[in-house]
Structures are given as structure tokens and as C-alpha cells.
C-alpha positions in Angstrom: 62.6 289.1 13.8 66.0 289.0 12.2 66.4 288.1 8.5 67.8 284.6 9.2 65.0 283.9 11.7 62.4 285.2 9.1 63.9 282.9 6.5 63.8 279.9 8.9 60.2 280.7 9.9 59.0 280.8 6.3 60.9 277.6 5.5 59.3 275.7 8.5 55.9 277.1 7.6 56.3 275.9 4.0 57.5 272.4 5.1 54.5 272.0 7.5 52.1 273.0 4.7 53.8 270.7 2.2 53.7 267.8 4.7 50.1 268.2 5.7 47.8 265.9 3.8 45.1 267.5 1.7 41.8 267.7 3.6 38.9 265.4 3.1 36.5 266.4 0.4 32.9 265.3 1.0 29.8 265.6 -1.1 26.3 264.5 -0.2 23.3 264.0 -2.5 20.0 262.1 -2.5 19.7 259.4 -5.1 18.0 255.9 -5.2 15.6 257.2 -2.5 18.4 257.5 0.1 21.3 259.6 1.2 24.5 259.3 -0.8 27.9 260.4 0.6 31.2 260.4 -1.3 34.4 261.1 0.7 37.8 261.6 -1.0 41.1 261.7 0.8 44.5 262.9 -0.4 43.5 264.7 -3.7 43.4 268.4 -4.6 39.9 269.8 -4.0 39.4 270.7 -7.7 40.2 267.2 -8.8 38.1 265.7 -6.1 35.1 267.9 -6.9 35.3 267.0 -10.6 35.5 263.3 -9.8 32.5 263.5 -7.4 30.4 265.4 -10.0 31.1 262.6 -12.5 30.1 260.0 -9.9 26.8 261.7 -9.0 26.0 262.2 -12.7 26.4 258.4 -13.1 24.1 257.8 -10.1 21.4 260.0 -11.6 21.7 258.1 -14.9 21.3 254.8 -13.1 18.4 256.1 -11.1 16.6 257.3 -14.2 17.4 254.1 -16.1 16.4 251.6 -13.3 13.5 253.2 -11.5 10.8 250.6 -11.0 7.7 252.8 -10.8 8.5 256.2 -12.3 9.1 256.5 -16.1 12.4 254.8 -16.9 13.9 252.2 -19.3 13.0 249.5 -16.7 9.4 250.6 -16.3 9.0 250.6 -20.1 10.5 247.1 -20.3 8.0 246.0 -17.7 5.1 247.3 -19.7 6.3 245.3 -22.7 6.9 242.1 -20.7 3.4 242.3 -19.3 2.0 242.4 -22.8 4.0 239.3 -23.7 6.1 241.1 -26.3 9.8 241.6 -27.0 11.6 244.7 -26.0 14.7 246.3 -27.3 17.0 247.6 -24.5 20.4 249.2 -24.3 23.4 246.8 -24.2 24.2 248.1 -20.7 20.7 247.2 -19.4 20.9 243.8 -21.1 24.2 243.2 -19.3 22.8 244.2 -15.9 19.8 241.9 -16.4 22.2 239.0 -17.2 24.2 239.8 -14.1 21.0 239.9 -12.0 20.0 236.5 -13.4 23.2 234.9 -12.4 23.0 236.3 -8.9 19.4 235.1 -8.6 20.3 231.6 -9.7 23.2 231.5 -7.2 20.7 232.5 -4.4 18.2 229.9 -5.2 15.8 232.7 -6.4 15.7 234.3 -2.9 17.3 237.3 -4.6 14.6 237.6 -7.2 14.2 240.9 -9.1 11.4 239.5 -11.1 8.8 239.9 -8.3 8.3 243.6 -8.9 4.5 243.0 -9.1 4.5 241.6 -5.6 6.5 244.6 -4.3 4.0 246.9 -5.9 1.1 244.9 -4.4 2.5 245.5 -1.0 2.7 249.3 -1.7 6.4 249.7 -1.8 6.4 251.1 -5.3 5.9 254.5 -3.8 7.9 257.1 -2.0 5.8 256.3 1.1 4.5 252.8 1.8 0.7 252.3 1.7 0.5 250.9 5.2 -2.1 248.3 4.2 -1.8 244.5 4.1 -2.9 243.3 0.6 -5.6 240.7 0.1 -4.3 237.3 0.8 -5.8 235.9 -2.4 -4.0 238.5 -4.4 -0.7 237.6 -2.8 -1.3 233.9 -3.4 -2.1 234.6 -7.0 1.3 236.2 -7.6 3.1 233.4 -5.8 1.3 230.8 -7.9 2.5 232.5 -11.1 6.1 232.1 -9.9 7.8 235.0 -11.7 11.6 234.2 -11.7 14.6 235.7 -13.4 15.0 232.4 -15.2 11.8 233.3 -17.1 13.6 236.1 -18.8 15.2 235.6 -22.2 18.0 238.0 -23.3 19.5 237.8 -26.7 21.8 240.7 -27.7 19.5 243.7 -26.9 16.2 241.8 -27.2 14.4 240.9 -23.9 11.3 238.9 -23.5 9.7 236.5 -21.0 7.6 233.3 -21.1 5.9 234.4 -18.0 3.9 237.7 -18.2 4.0 237.9 -14.4 7.7 238.9 -14.6 7.9 242.5 -13.5 11.5 243.7 -12.8 12.5 245.6 -9.7 16.3 246.1 -9.4 16.2 247.9 -6.1 18.3 245.2 -4.5 20.9 245.5 -7.2 21.1 249.2 -8.3 22.9 250.6 -5.3 25.6 247.9 -5.4 26.1 248.4 -9.1 26.4 252.1 -8.5 29.1 251.5 -5.9 31.2 249.5 -8.5 30.6 252.2 -11.1 31.7 254.9 -8.7 35.0 253.2 -8.0 35.7 252.9 -11.7 34.9 256.6 -12.3 37.0 257.8 -9.4 40.0 255.8 -10.7 39.5 257.3 -14.1 39.8 260.7 -12.5 43.0 259.8 -10.7 41.5 259.3 -7.3 43.3 256.7 -5.2 41.5 256.9 -1.8 37.7 257.3 -1.3 34.7 255.9 0.5 31.3 255.8 -1.1 28.2 255.3 1.0 24.8 254.8 -0.5 22.3 254.4 2.3 24.5 252.0 4.3 25.9 250.2 1.3 29.5 251.1 1.3 32.7 250.5 -0.7 36.3 251.5 0.0 38.9 252.7 -2.5 42.4 252.8 -1.1 42.5 254.0 2.5 42.2 257.0 4.8 45.7 258.2 5.2 47.8 255.7 7.2 44.8 253.6 8.2 41.9 251.8 6.5 38.5 253.4 6.1 36.5 252.9 9.3 32.7 252.5 8.9 29.8 251.9 11.2 27.0 249.3 10.9 23.6 250.8 11.7 21.8 249.5 14.7 18.4 248.4 13.4 16.4 249.6 16.4 18.4 252.3 18.0 20.1 255.5 16.8 23.8 255.1 16.2 26.0 252.1 15.2 25.9 248.5 16.2 29.6 248.0 15.5 32.4 249.4 13.4 34.9 247.8 11.2 37.9 248.8 9.0 37.2 248.5 5.2 40.2 247.7 3.1 40.8 248.6 -0.5 38.1 247.0 -2.7 35.9 245.8 0.1 32.2 246.5 0.3 29.5 246.0 2.9 25.8 245.6 2.1 22.9 245.5 4.5 19.3 244.3 4.3 17.0 245.3 7.1 13.4 245.9 8.2 14.0 249.4 9.5 14.3 251.6 6.4 11.2 251.0 4.3 8.4 249.4 6.3 4.9 250.0 7.7 3.1 248.6 10.8 -0.4 247.3 11.0 -1.8 245.8 14.3 1.7 246.0 15.9 3.2 243.9 13.1 6.1 245.3 11.0 6.0 244.7 7.3 9.3 245.5 5.5 10.0 245.9 1.8 12.1 242.8 1.5 9.6 240.2 0.1 10.1 236.5 0.4 9.4 235.2 -3.1 8.4 231.8 -1.7 5.5 233.1 0.4 4.8 236.5 -1.1 5.0 238.1 2.3 7.6 240.4 3.7 10.5 238.5 5.3 10.3 238.3 9.1 12.4 236.9 11.8 15.4 239.2 11.1 16.1 242.8 11.9 19.1 243.2 9.7 21.9 241.3 7.9 25.2 242.9 6.9 27.7 241.1 4.6 31.3 242.0 3.8 32.4 241.2 0.3 35.7 241.6 -1.5 37.0 241.0 -5.0 35.3 241.5 -8.4 32.1 243.5 -8.4 32.2 243.7 -4.6 29.6 246.4 -4.5 27.0 244.6 -6.6 27.5 241.3 -4.8 27.3 242.9 -1.3 24.0 244.5 -2.2 22.4 241.4 -3.8 23.7 238.7 -1.4 22.5 240.3 1.8 18.9 239.6 0.6 19.0 235.8 0.6 20.5 235.8 4.1 17.9 238.1 5.4 15.1 236.2 3.8 16.4 232.8 4.8 16.2 233.6 8.5 18.3 232.8 11.5 18.0 229.0 11.3 19.5 228.7 7.9 21.9 231.6 8.1 25.2 229.8 8.2 24.1 227.3 5.5 22.9 230.0 3.2 26.1 232.0 3.7 28.3 229.0 2.9 26.3 228.3 -0.3 26.9 231.9 -1.4 30.5 231.9 -0.4 29.9 234.7 2.1 32.2 234.2 5.0 31.8 237.6 6.7 28.3 238.4 8.0 26.6 240.0 11.0 22.9 239.4 11.6 20.5 240.8 14.2 17.6 238.4 14.6 14.1 239.2 15.6 14.7 239.1 19.3 17.6 241.5 19.0 20.3 238.9 19.5 23.3 238.8 17.1 24.7 236.0 15.0 28.2 236.8 13.7 30.4 234.6 11.6 33.9 234.0 12.9 35.5 235.8 10.0 33.3 238.9 10.7 33.9 238.8 14.4 37.6 239.1 13.8 37.0 242.3 11.9 34.5 244.1 14.3 35.3 246.7 16.8 
């Protein structure tokens, strides 16, 4: 190769390298009892790894703070509430409890983190469900005591309840909150484009190169996806389903999403996925999928309208889908 050709070859090689986008940086972990995946696009690997490490550290902190049955700040609070006493909590936990109260009120208490005692009764306060239907009288007893988030009083960092039946389980809130925290942390580290997936609860930051982030919605009964959609910057999807934590007795499936009105696992739906954008999209997508799942197919549109959820996809008990017009326009 002649000198001029050599110079041209190195110049073209440098230009191609300079024009090529940085590769995706992906990191997986296991937090909140599920698989977590963080994907970053368009950032140097060192920067991406540092940002991912900070996000996973935050996830670990939330997991240790909000675990409902292992030693945590939340489990200690539950012990104090059961004794009818006041507890002192961190300002951050107090803020999360206020936020969960607001979401519970908006949902008509169908999203009700105060029913941790019922969830434990059904055996879902364990890594593996107990596979046993509780005594019906015990279920009725919990329902009669009507634990609600409205029974909780929060003043500064003091928390107490008029109802000793209140036992907090933020499992329907923590993953969404973690998504919002992850976006804030990534931005602090200069990351502009990322996708965070916590067991099917997903939020998008920026986009994937020249296109939005494309995500799949899990089929509740078969391997693979039911549909895909493009997530834009700041959008999140949250799914509630009967296919992740459940047990079967006598051919009947009992899932971990408990209807506070009856005390029994919600039935009649296989899954509900909502698409949310705006402030606290991750938190709201996680919490608001529960009332739609619990409310069932008959009241789906009405419940969604009351919660200002315009984008939803539901798979009802017989496998048929109900999709809002707004969500239908987004699906592939």
C-alpha cells in the first residue's frame, strides 16, 4: 500500500470508528424478588458502569428498607403498629407512605398497601407461596377489621394507626418507586438514554439511537410476548398478573394480588398492563395496574377513566384481550 493510500485508509478507519455509536451497556441483577435489567445506550462504558452500580445500590437500599417479611424498616414499623404504638421513621419512608396513601385514596382503596396481614395469611410473605387456602373465617376476620391506608397517621417522622390491623406491604409500590429513582440517578451521572426493567415494570429514558425503546408485554400463559410497543422518554409500563406469584389448589389458581374487599385473590383477569407518562410515571404505573386488575373486566374502562389511565391492555380470564383505543394505537 502506497503512503497516500495508507493515510486514506487510516483516516477512513478513524471516521468509521468515530461515527459508530457506543455499544449498549447492560447489567442484570436480582432485586425485589425478580430480575432487574438496566440497559444504557450512547455512553462510554466506564460512565455507564458507574451509573449502573449507583442504581443497583439504590435498589438494594430500597429492598432492605421496604421488605415486608424480612428484617427492615417497614417490618419494624409493622411490629410497632400492631402494638398500637407510635413509630419514628426516616423522612424518606414517611414521604413514601404519604404517597402510597394518596394513590390508595385515588383507587378507592383497591390499591391498598395496608393489607399486609392478609397477604401474609395467604402465604405470600415467603419466597415460595405456601400452596394452601387459608381458613375462611380467618379471611373474613381480616376483612371485617378493614385495614386501610386512611387509618395511618403521619406527622413529620411519626407514624401510628387507629387500626392495629394495619400491616404495610409496599410490594405494589416499591418497584415503581425504584424505576423513578433509577431515572434520577442515571441523569445525575450524565446518562441520557436508558431502559430500566424490573420484572416487567419498565421505564424509558431518552431513546435507543434514532428510535424509541421497544419493549415487549409478557404473555400471561405462554412463553414470549403478547405484543410490543415503543416507549418514549419518560414513559413507563406496569403490569399486574396472576402468573408470577401464585399457587394452585384443586385446579384453581390463587395469585398474590388480593382484593381488599373480599380478602381473596383477585380472579377473572390474567394480566393488566398500563402505560403512564409524566411525573412519577414509574410509581404510578406500578400502583395503578392493581385497581384495574382487581376491578375485573366488567368495570375496566370505568376504573381506568377514574384513574386517568388512558392506555391499558388487559387479558381477561378466558384469554381474550381488552385494549383501550389509545393503547391499541401504540401496539405492534
